[in-house]
C-alpha positions in Angstrom: -0.1 0.0 0.1 1.4 3.4 -1.1 0.7 6.5 1.1 0.1 9.7 -0.7 1.0 13.1 0.5 -1.2 16.1 0.7 0.1 17.6 -2.5 -0.3 14.4 -4.4 -4.0 14.4 -3.0 -4.7 18.0 -4.1 -3.4 17.1 -7.7 -5.9 14.3 -7.8 -8.7 16.4 -7.0 -11.0 17.9 -9.5 -11.4 21.7 -9.9 -14.9 21.6 -8.4 -13.5 19.8 -5.2 -10.7 22.3 -5.0 -13.2 25.4 -5.4 -15.3 23.9 -2.6 -12.4 23.3 -0.4 -11.3 27.0 -0.8 -14.8 28.2 0.0 -14.9 25.9 2.9 -11.6 27.5 4.2 -12.7 31.0 3.4 -16.0 30.5 5.3 -14.3 29.3 8.4 -11.9 32.2 8.3 -14.7 34.6 8.1 -16.5 32.9 11.0 -13.3 33.0 13.1 -12.5 36.6 12.3 -16.1 37.7 13.1 -16.1 35.9 16.4 -12.6 37.4 17.1 -13.7 40.9 16.2 -16.9 40.6 18.4 -14.7 39.5 21.4 -12.1 42.2 20.9 -14.7 44.9 20.6 -16.6 43.5 23.7 -13.3 43.4 25.7 -12.3 46.9 24.6 -15.7 48.3 25.6 -15.7 46.7 29.0 -12.1 48.0 29.5 -13.1 51.5 28.5 -16.0 51.3 30.9 -13.9 50.2 33.7 -11.3 53.0 32.9 -13.9 55.6 33.1 -15.3 54.3 36.3 -11.8 54.1 37.9 -11.1 57.6 36.7 -14.2 59.0 38.2 -13.4 57.2 41.5 -9.9 58.6 41.5 -11.1 62.1 40.8 -13.6 61.8 43.8 -10.9 60.3 46.0 -8.5 63.3 45.2 -11.5 65.8 45.9 -12.1 64.1 49.2 -8.3 64.1 50.1 -8.0 67.7 49.3 -11.1 68.7 51.7 -10.0 66.3 54.5 -7.5 67.6 57.2 -5.8 65.9 60.1 -8.4 66.5 62.7 -11.1 64.5 60.6 -13.3 62.3 62.7 -12.0 58.8 63.6 -15.1 57.1 62.3 -14.6 58.0 58.6 -11.0 56.9 58.5 -11.6 53.2 58.7 -14.2 53.4 56.2 -12.1 55.2 53.6 -9.2 52.9 54.4 -11.5 49.8 53.8 -12.7 51.5 50.5 -9.2 52.0 49.4 -8.3 48.5 50.2 -11.5 47.1 48.5 -10.7 49.1 45.2 -7.1 47.9 45.4 -8.4 44.2 45.5 -10.8 44.9 42.7 -8.0 46.4 40.5 -5.9 43.4 41.2 -8.5 40.8 40.3 -9.4 42.8 37.1 -5.7 42.9 36.3 -5.5 39.1 36.5 -8.7 38.5 34.4 -7.3 40.8 31.6 -3.9 39.0 31.9 -5.6 35.6 31.4 -7.9 36.9 28.5 -4.8 38.3 26.8 -3.1 35.0 27.0 -6.1 33.3 25.7 -6.0 35.7 22.7 -2.4 35.2 22.1 -2.8 31.4 22.0 -5.7 31.8 19.5 -3.7 34.1 17.3 -0.8 31.6 17.3 -3.0 28.8 16.2 -4.6 30.9 13.5 -1.2 31.8 12.3 -0.1 28.3 12.1 -3.1 27.2 10.2 -2.6 30.1 7.7 1.0 29.0 7.3 -0.1 25.5 6.5 -2.7 26.8 3.9 0.0 28.9 2.3 2.2 26.0 2.0 -0.5 23.7 0.5 -1.2 26.6 -2.0 2.5 26.8 -3.0 2.6 23.1 -3.6 -0.3 23.4 -6.3 0.7 22.9 -10.0 1.2 26.1 -12.1 -1.7 25.6 -14.0 -3.9 25.9 -11.1 -2.0 29.0 -9.7 -2.8 30.8 -12.7 -6.5 30.1 -12.0 -8.2 33.6 -11.4 -10.5 32.2 -8.7 -7.4 30.9 -6.8 -5.7 34.4 -6.9 -8.7 36.1 -5.7 -9.0 33.8 -2.9 -5.4 34.1 -2.0 -5.6 37.8 -2.1 -8.6 37.8 0.2 -6.9 35.4 2.5 -3.7 37.6 2.7 -5.9 40.9 3.3 -7.5 39.1 6.2 -4.4 38.0 7.6 -2.9 41.3 7.6 -6.2 42.9 9.0 -6.0 40.4 11.8 -2.3 41.0 12.4 -3.0 44.8 12.7 -6.0 44.2 15.0 -3.9 41.9 17.2 -1.1 44.6 17.4 -3.5 47.2 18.3 -5.2 45.0 20.9 -1.7 44.4 22.4 -1.1 48.1 22.7 -4.5 48.8 24.2 -4.0 46.1 26.9 -0.5 47.3 27.8 -1.7 50.8 28.2 -4.6 49.7 30.4 -2.4 47.4 32.6 0.2 50.5 33.0 -2.6 52.7 33.9 -4.1 50.4 36.5 -0.6 49.7 37.9 0.0 53.4 38.1 -3.3 53.9 40.0 -2.5 51.1 42.4 0.9 52.4 43.3 -0.5 55.9 44.1 -3.3 54.6 46.2 -0.9 52.6 48.2 1.5 55.4 48.7 -1.2 57.7 49.8 -2.6 55.0 52.2 0.9 54.4 53.7 1.6 58.2 54.2 -1.9 58.6 55.9 -1.2 55.7 58.2 2.3 56.9 59.2 0.8 60.5 59.8 -1.8 59.0 62.0 0.5 56.8 63.9 3.0 59.6 64.7 0.2 61.9 65.8 -1.0 59.3 68.3 2.7 58.7 69.5 3.1 62.5 70.0 -0.1 62.9 71.9 1.0 60.1 74.3 4.4 61.5 74.9 2.8 65.0 75.7 0.4 63.4 78.2 3.4 61.5 79.9 5.4 64.6 79.9 2.8 66.5 81.8 2.4 63.7 84.3 6.0 63.5 85.1 6.3 67.2 85.6 3.4 67.1 88.0 5.2 64.2 89.8 8.6 65.9 89.8 7.0 69.2 91.3 5.3 67.0 94.1 8.5 65.2 94.8 10.4 68.4 95.1 8.0 69.6 97.7 8.1 66.4 99.7 11.9 66.6 99.5 11.9 70.2 100.8 9.7 69.2 103.7 12.0 66.1 104.6 15.0 68.4 104.6 13.3 70.8 107.0 12.3 67.8 109.2 15.9 66.5 109.1 17.3 69.8 110.2 14.7 70.1 113.1 15.4 66.5 114.2 19.2 67.0 114.3 18.7 70.2 116.4 16.6 68.2 118.7 19.3 65.3 118.8 22.0 67.8 119.5 20.0 69.3 122.5 19.2 65.8 123.8 22.8 64.7 123.7 23.9 67.8 125.6 21.3 67.1 128.2 22.3 63.6 128.5 25.9 64.4 129.1 25.0 66.9 131.8 22.7 64.3 133.5 25.6 61.9 133.5 27.9 64.4 135.1 25.6 65.1 137.9 25.1 61.4 138.6 28.7 60.4 139.2 28.3 60.4 142.9 25.2 58.2 142.7 27.0 55.2 141.0 26.3 52.6 143.6 22.5 52.9 143.6 22.5 53.1 139.8 24.6 50.0 139.5 22.2 48.0 141.8 19.3 49.2 139.5 21.3 48.2 136.4 21.9 44.7 137.8 18.1 44.4 138.3 17.5 45.4 134.8 20.2 43.3 133.4 18.7 40.3 135.3 15.3 41.0 133.8 16.8 41.3 130.4 18.4 37.8 130.7 15.4 36.2 131.9 13.6 37.6 128.8 16.3 36.3 126.6 16.0 32.9 128.2 12.3 33.1 127.5 13.1 34.0 123.9 15.4 31.1 123.6 12.8 28.7 124.8 10.2 30.3 122.4 12.6 30.0 119.5 13.3 26.5 120.3 9.7 25.7 120.3 9.2 27.6 117.0 11.9 25.5 115.5 10.3 22.4 116.7 7.0 23.4 115.1 8.7 24.7 111.8 11.0 21.9 111.0 8.5 19.4 110.4 8.1 15.7 112.0 11.8 15.1 111.9 12.9 18.4 113.2 10.5 18.2 116.1 11.6 14.6 117.0 15.2 15.6 116.8 14.7 18.7 119.1 12.7 16.6 121.5 15.4 14.1 121.6 18.2 16.9 122.3 16.1 18.3 125.1 15.7 14.8 126.8 19.4 14.2 126.4 20.2 17.7 128.1 17.7 16.9 130.9 19.5 13.6 131.5 23.0 15.5 131.6 21.6 17.9 134.2 20.1 15.1 136.3 23.7 13.3 136.2 25.3 16.5 137.2 22.9 16.9 140.2 23.7 13.3 141.3 27.5 14.0 141.1 27.5 15.5 144.5 25.5 12.9 146.1 26.3 9.4 144.8 29.7 7.5 144.3 31.5 7.6 141.0 30.5 4.1 140.1 26.9 4.8 140.4 27.1 7.8 138.3 29.1 6.2 135.6 26.7 3.2 135.4 23.7 5.5 135.3 25.0 7.5 132.5 26.1 4.5 130.6 22.7 3.1 130.7 21.1 6.2 129.7 23.2 6.7 126.8 22.9 3.1 125.6 19.1 3.3 125.9 19.1 6.7 123.9 21.3 5.3 121.2 19.1 2.3 120.7 16.0 4.5 120.3 17.6 7.0 118.0 19.8 4.8 115.7 17.2 4.5 112.8 16.4 8.3 112.7 20.1 9.2 112.7 21.0 6.8 110.0 18.4 8.2 107.7 19.5 11.9 108.0 23.1 11.9 109.1 24.8 14.4 106.9 21.7 16.7 106.7 21.3 16.8 110.4 25.0 17.5 111.0 24.8 20.6 108.6 21.7 21.8 110.4 23.3 21.4 113.9 26.4 23.2 112.8 24.3 26.2 111.4 22.5 26.5 114.8 25.6 26.2 116.8 27.3 29.0 114.6 24.2 31.2 115.2 24.1 30.7 119.0 27.9 31.3 119.6 27.8 35.0 118.9 24.8 35.5 121.2 26.4 33.6 124.1 29.6 35.7 123.6 27.6 38.9 123.8 25.8 37.5 127.0 29.3 36.7 128.5 30.7 40.2 127.7 27.7 41.8 129.4 28.1 39.7 132.6 31.8 40.4 132.6 31.2 44.2 132.4 28.8 44.1 135.3 31.1 42.0 137.4 33.9 44.4 136.8 31.6 47.2 137.9 30.7 45.5 141.1 34.4 44.9 141.8 35.1 48.5 141.2 32.3 49.4 143.7 33.6 46.9 146.2 37.2 48.3 146.0 35.6 51.9 146.8 33.6 50.4 149.6 36.8 48.7 151.1 38.7 51.9 151.0 36.2 53.5 153.4 35.6 52.4 156.9 32.6 50.2 156.7 30.2 48.8 159.2 28.4 45.5 158.9 24.7 45.9 158.2 22.1 43.2 157.4 21.3 43.3 153.7 17.7 44.1 152.9 15.1 41.9 151.3 15.5 43.5 147.8 19.2 43.0 147.9 18.8 39.3 148.7 16.2 38.8 146.0 18.5 40.6 143.5 21.5 38.3 144.6 19.4 35.2 144.2 18.1 36.3 140.8 21.8 37.0 139.7 22.8 33.5 141.0 20.0 31.8 138.9 21.0 33.8 135.9 24.6 32.6 136.0 23.3 29.0 136.8 21.2 29.1 133.7 23.9 30.4 131.5 26.3 27.8 133.0 23.6 25.1 132.0 23.3 26.5 128.5 27.2 26.2 127.9 27.0 22.5 129.4 24.3 21.8 126.9 26.4 23.0 124.2 29.3 21.0 125.3 27.0 17.8 125.5 25.7 18.5 121.9 29.3 18.9 120.6 30.3 15.7 122.2 27.3 13.9 120.8 27.9 15.4 117.3 31.5 14.1 117.6 30.9 10.7 119.0 27.4 9.8 117.4 28.1 10.9 113.7 30.6 8.8 111.4 31.8 10.5 108.2 30.4 8.9 105.0 32.9 7.4 102.5 31.7 9.7 99.7 31.9 12.9 101.8 35.4 12.5 103.3 36.3 16.2 102.6 33.2 17.8 103.9 33.3 15.5 107.0 36.9 16.6 107.7 35.8 20.3 107.3 32.8 19.8 109.6 35.0 18.1 112.2 37.3 21.1 112.2 34.4 23.4 112.7 33.2 21.2 115.6 36.6 21.3 117.3 36.7 25.0 116.8 33.1 25.4 118.5 34.2 23.1 121.3 37.2 25.2 122.0 35.0 28.3 122.1 32.4 26.6 124.4 35.3 25.6 126.8 36.5 29.2 126.8 33.0 30.4 127.6 32.6 27.9 130.4 35.8 29.0 132.0 34.7 32.7 131.8 31.3 31.7 133.3 33.2 30.0 136.1 35.4 33.1 136.7 32.2 35.3 136.6 30.4 32.9 139.2 33.3 33.1 141.6 33.6 37.0 141.1 30.0 37.2 141.9 30.3 35.1 145.0 33.1 37.1 146.0 31.1 40.3 145.6 28.3 38.7 147.5 30.5 37.8 150.4 32.3 41.0 150.8 29.6 43.5 149.7 28.3 46.0 152.3 25.5 48.3 151.6 25.5 51.8 153.2 22.0 53.1 153.9 21.1 56.4 152.4 18.5 58.7 153.5 14.9 58.7 152.2 15.3 62.1 150.5 18.7 61.1 148.8 17.1 57.7 147.4 14.2 59.6 146.1 16.5 62.3 144.5 18.4 59.3 142.9 15.3 57.7 141.7 14.1 60.7 140.2 17.4 61.5 138.6 17.5 57.9 137.2 14.0 58.2 135.7 14.7 61.5 134.2 18.0 60.0 132.7 16.0 56.8 131.3 13.2 59.2 129.8 16.0 61.4 128.0 17.7 58.1 126.8 14.3 56.9 125.4 13.5 60.2 123.8 17.1 60.3 122.3 16.6 56.7 121.0 13.3 57.5 119.4 14.6 60.7 117.8 17.5 58.8 116.4 15.2 56.1 114.9 12.9 58.8 113.4 16.0 60.6 112.0 17.2 57.3 110.5 13.8 56.7 108.9 13.6 60.2 107.6 17.0 59.8 106.0 15.9 56.6 104.3 12.9 58.3 102.8 14.9 61.3 101.7 17.3 58.9 100.0 14.3 57.0 98.2 12.9 60.4 97.2 16.2 61.5 95.7 16.4 58.2 93.9 12.9 58.4 92.5 13.6 62.0 91.5 16.5 61.1 89.7 14.8 58.4 87.8 11.9 60.8 86.9 14.3 63.4 85.5 15.9 60.6 83.4 12.5 59.5 82.2 11.5 63.0 81.3 14.8 63.6 79.4 14.1 60.4 77.5 10.5 61.4 76.6 11.8 64.9 75.4 14.3 63.1 73.2 11.7 60.8 71.7 9.4 63.8 71.0 12.2 65.7 69.2 12.9 62.7 67.1 10.4 61.4 64.5 11.1 57.8 65.3 12.0 55.8 68.3 11.8 52.3 69.8 8.9 51.0 71.3 9.3 50.1 75.1 8.7 46.4 75.8 6.7 47.1 78.9 4.2 50.1 78.5 4.5 53.0 81.0 0.8 53.4 81.3 -1.5 52.8 84.2 -0.2 50.2 86.7 -1.9 48.1 89.4 -0.3 46.1 92.2 -0.9 42.6 91.4 0.4 39.2 92.6 1.4 36.6 90.2 -2.0 34.8 89.7 -3.8 38.0 89.4 -1.4 39.1 86.5 -1.9 35.7 84.9 -5.7 36.3 85.1 -5.4 39.8 83.6 -3.4 38.3 80.8 -5.9 35.7 80.0 -8.7 38.3 80.2 -6.9 40.3 77.5 -6.5 37.4 75.2 -10.2 36.6 75.5 -11.3 40.1 75.0 -9.3 40.6 72.0 -9.3 37.3 70.2 -12.8 36.0 69.5 -11.3 32.5 68.6 -9.5 32.0 71.9 -10.6 29.5 74.5 -9.2 28.2 77.8 -9.7 24.6 79.0 -8.4 22.3 81.7 -9.3 20.5 85.0 -11.4 23.0 87.1 -10.7 25.9 84.9 -14.4 26.8 84.8 -14.4 27.2 88.6 -11.3 29.3 88.6 -8.6 26.7 88.9 -6.6 25.4 91.8 -4.8 28.7 92.1 -7.5 30.9 91.0 -5.9 32.0 87.8 -9.1 31.6 85.7 -11.5 33.0 88.3 -14.3 35.0 86.9 -13.5 34.4 83.2 -16.3 31.9 82.6 -19.0 34.2 83.9 -17.6 37.0 81.7 -17.1 35.1 78.5 -19.3 32.1 78.6 -19.1 28.4 78.9 -18.2 27.8 75.2 -14.7 29.6 75.6 -13.9 28.8 79.3 -14.8 25.2 80.4 -13.8 22.3 82.4 -12.3 19.1 81.0 -12.2 15.4 82.2 -9.3 14.3 84.2 -7.3 13.2 81.2 -4.0 15.2 80.5 -3.5 13.3 77.2 -7.0 14.3 76.0 -6.5 17.9 77.1 -3.3 18.6 75.0 -5.0 16.5 72.1 -7.9 18.7 72.0 -5.8 21.9 72.0 -3.6 20.6 69.1 -6.7 19.9 67.0 -8.2 23.3 68.1 -5.1 25.1 67.1 -4.7 23.3 63.8 -8.2 24.5 63.0 -7.2 28.2 63.6 -8.3 28.4 67.1 -6.2 30.1 69.9 -6.1 27.3 72.5 -4.8 27.8 76.1 -4.7 24.5 77.9 -3.9 24.3 81.6 -2.4 21.3 83.3 -3.3 21.5 86.9 0.3 20.5 88.2 3.4 20.1 86.1 3.8 16.7 87.8 0.7 15.5 85.8 2.0 16.5 82.4 3.7 13.3 81.7 0.6 11.3 80.4 0.4 14.1 77.8 4.2 13.9 77.0 3.8 12.0 73.8 1.1 14.6 72.5 3.3 17.6 73.3 6.8 16.0 72.0 5.7 13.9 69.1 2.6 15.7 67.9 2.6 19.4 68.8 6.3 20.0 68.4 6.6 18.0 65.1 3.2 19.1 63.4 4.7 21.7 61.1 7.7 19.5 60.1 5.6 16.5 59.3 3.2 18.3 57.2 6.1 20.2 55.3 4.9 23.6 56.5 1.3 23.0 55.3 -0.2 22.9 58.9 0.9 23.9 62.3 -0.4 24.1 65.9 1.3 27.4 66.8 -1.7 28.7 68.4 -1.4 26.1 71.2 -0.1 27.5 74.6 0.2 25.1 77.7 0.2 26.5 81.2 1.5 24.3 84.0 2.3 25.1 87.9 5.7 23.8 88.9 8.4 23.9 91.5 8.4 23.3 95.4 5.8 24.9 97.5 6.7 23.8 101.0 4.3 20.8 101.4 3.8 19.3 98.1 5.7 15.9 98.2 6.9 14.1 95.3 3.6 14.4 93.1 3.2 18.3 93.6 6.9 19.7 93.6 8.6 18.6 90.4 10.4 20.9 87.8 10.2 19.2 84.5 11.7 21.7 82.3 14.7 19.6 81.3 12.4 17.0 79.7 11.0 19.4 77.3 14.3 21.2 76.6 15.3 18.3 74.4 12.4 19.0 71.9 13.0 21.1 68.8 9.6 22.9 67.8 8.8 23.8 71.4 9.3 27.0 73.4 9.6 26.7 77.3 9.6 29.8 79.4 9.6 30.3 83.4 8.7 33.7 84.8 10.0 35.1 88.0 7.3 37.4 88.9 3.9 39.1 87.9 5.2 41.4 85.2 7.2 38.6 83.6 4.3 36.2 84.0 1.8 38.5 82.0 4.2 39.6 79.3 5.5 36.2 78.5 2.0 34.6 78.7 0.9 37.1 76.0 4.0 36.4 73.9 3.4 32.5 74.2 -0.1 33.1 73.1 0.9 35.1 70.0 4.0 33.0 69.0 3.9 31.0 65.8 5.2 28.0 67.7 3.5 25.9 70.5 4.6 27.1 73.9 5.0 25.8 77.4 5.0 28.2 80.3 6.1 26.8 83.7 4.7 28.9 86.6 6.3 28.6 90.0 3.5 28.0 92.2 5.1 29.3 95.5 5.2 32.7 93.8 1.5 33.0 93.0 0.8 34.9 96.1 4.3 35.9 97.3 5.5 37.9 94.5 3.9 41.3 94.1 4.7 44.0 91.6 3.1 47.1 89.8 2.0 45.5 86.8 0.9 47.5 83.6 -2.8 47.2 82.8 -2.3 47.7 79.2 -1.5 44.9 76.6 2.3 44.2 76.3 4.6 41.3 75.3 8.3 40.5 76.5 10.6 38.7 74.2 11.2 34.9 74.5 14.8 33.8 74.3 16.4 36.7 76.1 17.8 36.6 79.6 17.7 39.4 82.2 20.8 40.7 84.1 19.2 41.7 87.5 22.3 42.3 89.5 25.4 43.5 87.9 28.7 42.3 89.6 32.3 41.5 88.6 33.5 38.3 90.4 31.0 35.6 89.7 27.9 34.9 87.7 25.0 33.3 89.4 22.2 31.8 87.0 19.0 30.6 87.7 15.1 30.8 86.8 11.8 31.1 88.4 11.9 30.8 92.3 15.7 30.3 92.3 16.4 33.7 91.1 15.1 35.2 94.4 17.3 32.8 96.2 20.4 33.8 94.3 19.7 37.6 94.8 19.8 36.9 98.5 23.1 34.9 97.8 24.6 38.0 96.1 23.7 40.3 99.0 25.1 37.8 101.6 28.3 37.3 99.6 28.8 41.1 99.3 28.2 41.6 103.0 30.2 38.6 104.4 32.9 37.9 101.7 33.1 41.3 99.8 32.5 39.4 96.7 30.5 41.1 93.8 28.0 38.7 92.3 25.9 39.3 88.9 22.5 37.6 89.0 21.0 36.5 85.7 17.4 35.2 85.3 17.5 32.9 82.4 13.6 33.5 81.7 13.6 31.2 78.6 14.7 27.6 78.8 14.1 26.9 75.0 15.5 28.9 73.3 18.1 30.2 75.9 20.2 33.3 75.8 23.7 32.1 75.1 25.1 35.6 74.4 24.1 37.1 77.6 25.4 34.3 79.7 28.7 33.9 78.0 29.3 37.7 78.0 28.8 37.8 81.8 31.0 34.8 82.5 33.8 36.1 80.5 33.5 39.2 82.5 33.3 37.5 86.0 35.5 34.4 85.2 33.3 32.4 87.4 29.8 30.8 87.2 27.2 29.0 89.4 24.0 27.5 88.0 21.1 26.7 90.5 17.8 24.9 90.0 15.4 22.9 91.9 15.3 19.8 89.5 17.7 17.0 90.3 21.4 17.3 89.3 21.9 14.5 86.8 20.8 15.7 83.3 19.1 18.9 84.5 19.2 21.9 82.4 22.2 23.2 84.4 24.3 20.5 82.7 23.5 22.0 79.4 24.5 25.5 80.7 27.7 24.5 82.2 28.7 22.4 79.2 28.2 25.3 76.8 29.9 27.8 79.3 32.9 25.4 79.4 33.1 25.2 75.5 32.7 28.8 74.9 34.6 30.4 77.9 37.1 27.9 78.7 40.2 30.2 78.5 38.3 32.9 80.7 37.5 30.5 83.6 39.6 30.9 86.9 37.6 28.3 89.0 35.5 25.1 88.1 31.9 25.7 87.3 29.5 24.9 90.2 25.9 23.4 90.3 23.7 23.8 93.2 20.6 21.7 92.5 18.2 19.2 94.0 19.5 15.7 94.8 19.0 12.5 92.6 16.0 11.3 94.6 12.4 11.6 94.4 11.2 14.8 95.8 10.7 14.1 99.6 8.1 15.5 101.9 9.7 15.6 105.2 13.2 16.5 103.9 12.1 19.1 101.6 13.9 22.0 103.4 17.3 20.0 103.0 16.3 19.0 99.2 15.9 22.3 97.8 19.0 24.5 96.9 18.7 27.1 99.7 20.8 30.3 99.8 23.1 28.5 102.4 24.1 25.9 100.1 24.6 28.4 97.1 26.6 30.7 99.5 28.9 27.7 100.6 29.5 27.0 96.8 30.6 30.6 96.2 32.7 30.6 99.2 34.5 27.3 97.9 34.9 28.8 94.5 37.3 31.5 95.9 38.8 29.4 98.6 40.1 26.9 96.0 
């Protein structure tokens, strides 16, 4: 079979068939050109109408803009802005439709040209006899004319479309520029008004402070004059009372005796408070110590009555019985009890030293009085009843002090004999042993001093002779003594008042300085056209604790975001810590509601709501209960965006969880789980230290594009109180705060531990003259590497403290990074003061948490080494 080409087929056709074919082609071309002309005319007409309509709108807008000024009503501005935006969107849509229509016309033109080209080729292949045909030439000429006409029309259409597109683009750019200019002008007008109002308020406050400061200065001058007068009067009274020294000494002895009795009662009350405060273990230990001291006293009383064998046997039996009863308790808390006892002993030694110095001074006064009496001829008189009573009271006081020293000696003996050093604490045990030896020596010295004082008192008692004074002289002495005491009281009260006024004046001067700085800053902002926006607004503030600040932040979110919802266990009733109280009544049960007791379901529901575009705030009642939802948080919420390739996310999910020690929570209400979630990319974890941070961080977490976990230290819910801004504000996530600047060591913490480290910094400054820099990490994930490393490079030492256990706590990540980044700057090993690697205990909680004393000891060791 032979296939024929198109040219061969055309040659075989008859003349009539060829004419019919040409007529058919011409008819199709006419229909196509007619349709094309109709479509083009229709499009051109529509575009002309649209151009006319847009021109009219633009003219109207220009007329309205020329009439409008800066003081226009605020209601019209949003409407015009919305009209501009609507017209902008319409122009964009129309531009897109024109572009698509233009592409369709171009495609149709290309197909037509291809078809014409094929027909031309076919005509060129015809035989010469047919080309000479008149009808063929006429058809060809007509087709060429049509083609030329179509090409001209296509070119004109292209030019028209290009002109329309350029006009629309010009109008769109002009409208956008005008809108941006109006928006900027409105913004800076509002900023200027706010700054003017703030400047007026600061000026008024500055005037008030200046008036208060002037009043305080006058008051200080008056008090200083009164103090000077009282001091002169006191000196004159002292000069008049030199001859009345003996009667006054007797009165002073009586007052001193009463003071010592009051101090003894204070010691007993403090002992009872320690028993009640330190829990079951502390009460048992203190009761045991009291019983041991009572047994020692009984043995000492028997020492003067029975033989030595009976005393030794009785003491041995009592000690063995006591040791059998106490063995289990001592073995459980050996190391912790030793530290507590040493702290108590170190606190009581200065107090006993002060008592001994007081007694020694009074004994010296009695000796001087006795020597004066011996120098004069004396007569033996019978002492009065008051003198006998005073002597007996002094004897009892000395005896009580002696018993206190004996108790301390017995306690030190028990600590030395009953406590054995642990194998893993050899260094600390040796140090504690040396401290015990030192305390033992001090107690022995105090015992010797008391013995000497007792002998001096007996000597004074045996050799003292009292000379009787007349009734008038005794009355005069009493009156002078009363007047002197009144003057002393007045002087003391005036001195106290003067100190208070000085403190107030210092505070007023500090506040005045701060206000002047703020005023200068505001003036500088008003002079410049731009400026940075403060992180925390300086508007109205209210005194709030931490749970009230969180409630205020949640109220702000619910009021501004209609898609927001809060849910969790007992959330509708206000929550365990009252953070959501009143929100359900204000916003309804559909947005604030309770959930079943299922943490996995709470977080799963929150993920689903966030994926659907809702702002979901889930509350876990305690951070200890968050572990059933661990899979939902770590494998679903954190990885949602990554798993979907960026198509979906649950960034509108925020999880709140109270955490940390509270004083009586035990192992299921005291944990700090921040380290578990710090291993998870895709999450953000923050821990606030107070009300201002709690509100700002919570609002930032709610509006952050990633799922966030905010761990709230529950012990601070009611303890931390600050002046919190009422307005809406946000604080940055991932930036640490330097709370106290220093030069010798960097202390790093977060949450509750920040307040402990601030106390440590003050203690180290007062006791060791060490300047500490305190950093609140604020954000666990991500954490501020630059701020921490910059501080450590400056101080060359670092200490990290947190309540969570030591092993794999987040402090390990901090110290490892510091060691890597700041190795050549360090002058001492890095220190970590944390909880222990045990479940969180209930009875031993005071020993488990990293207290300021443990942190202070770590700082001290860094500088000793």
